[in-house]
C-alpha positions in Angstrom: 3.7 -11.2 6.1 2.1 -7.8 5.5 3.5 -5.2 3.1 4.3 -3.0 6.1 6.3 -5.6 7.9 8.2 -6.5 4.7 9.0 -2.8 4.2 10.2 -2.5 7.8 12.5 -5.5 7.3 13.9 -4.2 4.0 14.1 -0.5 4.9 17.6 -0.7 6.5 19.0 -2.2 3.4 17.3 0.2 1.0 19.5 2.9 -0.4 18.2 6.5 -0.1 17.9 7.1 -3.8 15.6 9.9 -5.0 15.0 8.1 -8.3 13.0 5.3 -6.6 9.2 5.6 -6.6 8.0 5.0 -3.1 5.0 2.8 -3.6 3.2 0.3 -1.4 4.0 2.0 1.9 0.3 2.8 2.4 -1.2 0.0 0.3 -4.9 0.3 -0.7 -5.9 -3.2 0.3 -8.3 -4.7 2.8 -7.0 -4.3 6.3 -6.9 -8.1 6.7 -4.4 -8.3 3.9 -2.1 -5.7 5.4 -3.7 -2.7 3.7 -3.4 0.8 5.2 -6.1 2.7 3.3 -9.6 1.7 1.9 -10.8 2.5 -1.6 -11.7 6.0 -0.6 -8.2 6.7 0.7 -9.2 6.7 4.3 -6.5 5.4 6.7 -7.8 2.5 8.7 -8.2 3.3 12.4 -8.2 7.1 12.0 -10.7 9.9 11.4 -10.3 12.7 8.9 -7.0 11.3 7.4 -6.7 10.2 3.7 -3.7 9.3 1.6 -3.7 10.1 -2.1 -0.4 9.5 -3.7 1.7 6.7 -5.2 2.1 5.0 -1.8 -1.4 3.5 -2.1 -0.5 1.2 -5.0 0.2 -2.2 -3.4 2.5 -3.3 -6.3 4.7 -1.4 -8.7 2.6 -0.7 -11.8 4.0 -0.9 -15.3 3.9 2.2 -17.3 3.6 5.9 -16.4 3.2 6.3 -12.6 2.0 9.9 -12.9 -1.1 9.0 -14.9 -2.1 6.5 -12.3 -1.6 9.0 -9.5 -3.9 11.4 -11.3 -6.5 8.7 -11.8 -6.3 7.7 -8.1 -6.6 11.4 -7.1 -9.7 11.7 -9.1 -11.3 8.6 -7.6 -10.4 9.7 -4.0 -11.6 13.3 -4.6 -14.9 11.8 -5.7 -15.1 9.9 -2.5 -14.3 13.0 -0.5 -17.0 14.9 -2.3 -19.5 12.1 -1.7 -18.7 12.0 2.0 -19.2 15.7 2.3 -22.7 15.6 0.8 -23.9 13.3 3.5 
């Protein structure tokens, strides 16, 4: 079962709570494992579309989520800059 299919099963039972951190909805994993984006944030099967937020974390991290989002943004911005140099 992929993360996406699990999310679709659980979504109707999930309360609409603004306190919940939406993570894992665009998991950064290999496509074969149910991932949605690669390590550069590129969405599989698209061109010119990247995701750079907490939704790329495949599991809920422990600790401060904001610092991880900043680190992910730095990594993906480096990938964007590298792609634009080519």
